[in-house]
VEXDREN-2710 file (C-alpha; in Angstrom, 1 decimal):
% VEXDREN-2710
k/r/px/py/pz
1/MET/0.1/-0.1/0.0
2/ALA/1.3/3.4/-0.9
3/ASP/1.2/4.9/2.9
4/GLU/3.2/2.0/4.5
5/LEU/6.2/2.7/6.5
6/ASP/9.6/1.7/6.1
7/LYS/10.9/-0.7/8.8
8/ALA/14.4/0.9/8.8
9/VAL/13.1/4.2/9.2
10/VAL/10.9/3.2/12.1
11/ALA/13.8/1.6/13.8
12/LYS/15.9/4.5/13.3
13/ALA/13.3/7.0/14.5
14/TYR/12.8/5.0/17.7
15/ALA/16.6/4.7/18.4
16/ARG/16.4/8.5/18.5
17/TRP/13.5/8.6/20.6
18/ALA/15.1/6.1/23.1
19/PRO/17.2/8.4/25.3
20/VAL/14.2/11.0/25.9
21/TYR/11.1/8.7/25.5
22/ASP/10.2/8.3/29.0
23/PHE/10.4/12.0/29.8
24/VAL/8.6/13.2/26.5
25/PHE/5.8/10.5/26.5
26/GLY/5.8/9.0/30.0
27/ALA/3.2/11.4/31.5
28/VAL/1.2/11.9/28.2
29/PHE/0.5/8.3/27.5
30/GLU/0.1/7.3/31.1
31/ARG/-3.5/7.0/31.2
32/GLY/-3.6/4.8/28.0
33/ARG/-0.8/2.5/29.3
34/LYS/-2.5/1.9/32.7
35/ALA/-6.1/1.4/30.7
36/SER/-4.3/-1.3/28.3
37/VAL/-2.9/-3.1/31.3
38/ALA/-6.2/-3.0/33.3
39/ALA/-8.0/-4.4/30.0
40/ALA/-5.3/-7.2/29.4
41/GLU/-5.5/-8.3/33.2
42/ARG/-9.3/-9.0/32.9
43/THR/-8.0/-11.9/30.8
44/GLY/-4.7/-12.3/32.4
45/GLY/-2.1/-15.2/32.1
46/ARG/0.4/-15.1/29.6
47/ILE/0.6/-11.5/28.1
48/LEU/2.7/-10.5/25.0
49/GLU/3.6/-6.7/25.1
50/VAL/4.5/-5.7/21.3
51/GLY/6.3/-2.5/21.1
52/VAL/7.3/-2.5/24.7
53/GLY/9.6/0.3/24.3
54/THR/11.5/1.1/27.5
55/GLY/9.2/-1.0/29.5
56/LEU/7.2/1.9/31.1
57/SER/4.2/-0.4/31.7
58/LEU/5.8/-3.6/32.7
59/PRO/5.7/-2.6/36.4
60/ASP/2.0/-2.1/36.4
61/TYR/1.0/-5.7/35.7
62/ALA/0.1/-8.0/38.5
63/SER/3.0/-10.3/39.4
64/SER/0.4/-13.2/38.8
65/ASN/0.7/-12.6/35.0
66/ARG/3.8/-13.8/32.9
67/LEU/5.1/-11.2/30.6
68/VAL/7.1/-11.2/27.3
69/GLY/8.0/-8.1/25.6
70/ILE/9.3/-7.3/22.0
71/ASP/10.3/-4.2/20.2
72/LEU/12.0/-3.5/16.9
73/SER/14.4/-1.0/18.7
74/THR/17.6/-2.3/20.4
75/PRO/18.2/0.9/22.3
76/MET/14.4/1.1/23.7
77/LEU/14.8/-2.6/24.8
78/ARG/18.1/-1.8/26.4
79/LYS/16.3/0.6/28.8
80/ALA/13.4/-2.1/29.3
81/LYS/16.0/-4.6/30.4
82/ALA/17.5/-2.1/33.0
83/ARG/13.9/-1.3/34.1
84/VAL/13.4/-5.1/34.5
85/ALA/16.5/-5.6/36.5
86/GLU/16.1/-2.4/38.6
87/ARG/12.5/-3.2/39.7
88/ARG/13.2/-7.0/40.0
89/LEU/10.2/-7.9/37.8
90/ASP/10.4/-11.6/38.0
91/ASN/7.1/-12.0/35.9
92/VAL/8.9/-10.8/32.7
93/ASP/10.0/-14.2/31.1
94/GLY/11.8/-12.3/28.4
95/LEU/12.5/-9.4/26.2
96/ALA/13.6/-9.6/22.6
97/VAL/14.2/-7.6/19.4
98/MET/11.6/-8.8/16.9
99/ASP/9.5/-7.5/14.0
100/ALA/5.9/-7.4/14.9
101/GLN/4.7/-8.7/11.5
102/HIS/6.8/-11.9/11.9
103/LEU/6.4/-12.9/15.6
104/ALA/8.6/-16.0/16.5
105/PHE/6.0/-17.6/18.8
106/GLY/3.9/-20.6/18.1
107/ASP/0.2/-20.5/17.6
108/GLY/-2.0/-19.6/20.6
109/ALA/0.9/-19.1/22.7
110/PHE/-0.6/-16.1/24.6
111/ASP/-3.6/-15.4/26.4
112/VAL/-3.4/-11.5/25.5
113/VAL/-1.4/-9.3/23.1
114/VAL/-1.0/-5.7/24.1
115/ALA/0.0/-3.2/21.7
116/GLN/0.2/0.5/23.0
117/TYR/0.9/3.3/20.4
118/VAL/2.1/0.7/18.0
119/ILE/-0.3/-0.2/15.2
120/THR/0.3/3.2/13.4
121/ALA/4.1/2.7/13.6
122/VAL/4.4/-0.7/11.8
123/PRO/5.0/-1.2/8.1
124/ASN/1.9/-3.3/7.6
125/PRO/-0.8/-3.0/10.2
126/GLU/-3.0/-5.6/8.9
127/ALA/-0.3/-8.2/8.6
128/THR/0.8/-7.5/12.1
129/LEU/-2.8/-7.7/13.6
130/ASP/-3.0/-11.1/11.6
131/GLU/0.1/-12.2/13.6
132/PHE/-1.5/-10.9/16.9
133/VAL/-4.6/-13.1/16.3
134/ARG/-2.2/-16.1/15.4
135/VAL/-0.3/-16.1/18.6
136/ILE/-3.5/-15.7/21.0
137/ARG/-5.6/-18.7/21.9
138/PRO/-9.3/-18.8/21.0
139/GLY/-10.9/-16.6/23.4
140/GLY/-7.9/-14.5/24.0
141/GLU/-7.8/-10.7/23.4
142/ILE/-5.9/-8.2/21.4
143/VAL/-5.7/-4.7/23.4
144/LEU/-4.7/-1.8/21.4
145/VAL/-4.2/1.8/22.5
146/ASN/-3.6/4.3/19.6
147/HIS/-4.3/7.6/18.3
148/LEU/-6.9/7.5/15.5
149/GLY/-7.1/10.1/12.8
150/ALA/-10.1/12.3/12.4
151/GLU/-12.8/11.3/9.7
152/SER/-13.2/14.7/8.6
153/GLY/-12.9/18.3/9.5
154/LEU/-9.9/20.6/10.3
155/ARG/-8.1/18.0/12.4
156/ALA/-8.4/15.6/9.6
157/LEU/-6.9/18.0/7.2
158/CYS/-4.2/18.7/9.5
159/GLU/-3.4/15.1/10.0
160/ILE/-3.0/14.5/6.3
161/SER/-0.8/17.5/6.0
162/LEU/1.4/16.1/8.7
163/ALA/1.7/12.7/7.2
164/PRO/4.9/13.1/5.6
165/LEU/6.7/14.5/8.6
166/GLY/4.9/11.6/10.7
167/ARG/6.5/9.0/8.5
168/ARG/10.0/10.4/9.1
169/LEU/9.1/10.3/12.8
170/GLY/7.9/6.7/12.6
171/TRP/4.2/6.9/12.6
172/ARG/1.1/7.6/10.8
173/PRO/-1.0/10.5/12.0
174/GLU/-3.8/10.1/9.6
175/PHE/-4.5/6.5/10.4
176/ARG/-8.3/6.0/11.1
177/TRP/-10.7/3.6/12.7
178/GLN/-12.1/2.5/9.4
179/ARG/-8.9/0.7/8.5
180/LEU/-9.3/-1.4/11.7
181/ALA/-12.9/-2.1/11.2
182/GLN/-12.2/-3.3/7.6
183/TRP/-9.5/-5.6/8.7
184/ALA/-11.6/-7.2/11.5
185/SER/-14.5/-7.7/8.8
186/ARG/-12.3/-9.4/6.4
187/HIS/-10.6/-11.6/9.0
188/GLY/-13.7/-13.1/10.3
189/GLY/-12.0/-14.8/13.2
190/VAL/-12.0/-11.7/15.5
191/ARG/-14.9/-9.8/17.2
192/LEU/-14.7/-6.1/18.5
193/VAL/-15.7/-6.1/22.2
194/GLU/-14.7/-2.6/23.2
195/ARG/-13.8/0.8/21.7
196/ARG/-13.5/4.0/23.8
197/PRO/-11.8/7.4/23.9
198/MET/-8.7/8.0/25.8
199/PRO/-6.7/11.1/26.8
200/PRO/-5.2/13.1/25.6
201/LEU/-8.1/15.1/24.3
202/GLY/-10.1/11.9/23.3
203/HIS/-7.9/11.6/20.1
204/PHE/-6.8/8.3/21.3
205/SER/-8.8/5.1/21.7
206/LEU/-8.7/1.9/23.7
207/ILE/-9.6/-1.2/21.3
208/ARG/-10.3/-4.7/22.3
209/PHE/-10.7/-7.7/19.8
210/VAL/-11.4/-11.1/21.0
211/ARG/-10.1/-14.1/18.9
212/THR/-13.3/-16.2/18.3
213/ILE/-12.3/-19.3/16.5
214/ALA/-9.3/-21.5/16.1
215/LEU/-7.4/-21.1/13.0
216/ALA/-7.6/-23.9/10.4
217/PRO/-4.7/-26.2/10.0
218/ALA/-2.2/-25.5/7.4
END
């Protein structure tokens, strides 16, 4: 698709963000992080956090959950590993550099996949979501928190005009809800269970999908 991001550009962008990420985005995205953790813990169990970044949300999970975190950015993961060691987070089973579109986990390996501020920053959102479905068990959930572009009006025009800059920074400001809805409709194996606005300014959303069926054998 013409608006896809380049993986190398995204990796470079987040390598630049790594030293200042917690300071710049920690407080701004705190409500969304905590809401996604709370949503994930309604199911609980084995949780994969995609785009774990510097590991800001890892201390918020209950110790009864088993956590695995992945990220495309080695510098971001370096900070996450330091946080795990400093906070003695014994429920974190592993942190690894990995492409969200090609997850190195077996089918149904997790109860929940959490992706905070990720789906607009991957080269192929639909293929990435397909991978999320693959690695959760039937009845498991995908929990997303993300900025969603406006459907119309001045904000939509601003987001479209900012799209070229956004790609250089590693994300799509104009990504709209309709793209997720179309993916879910085509997939057939997921069902939307929640969509609600989140701060700041309600321009972000918490979105939950449940995997409804087992995948057919290959």
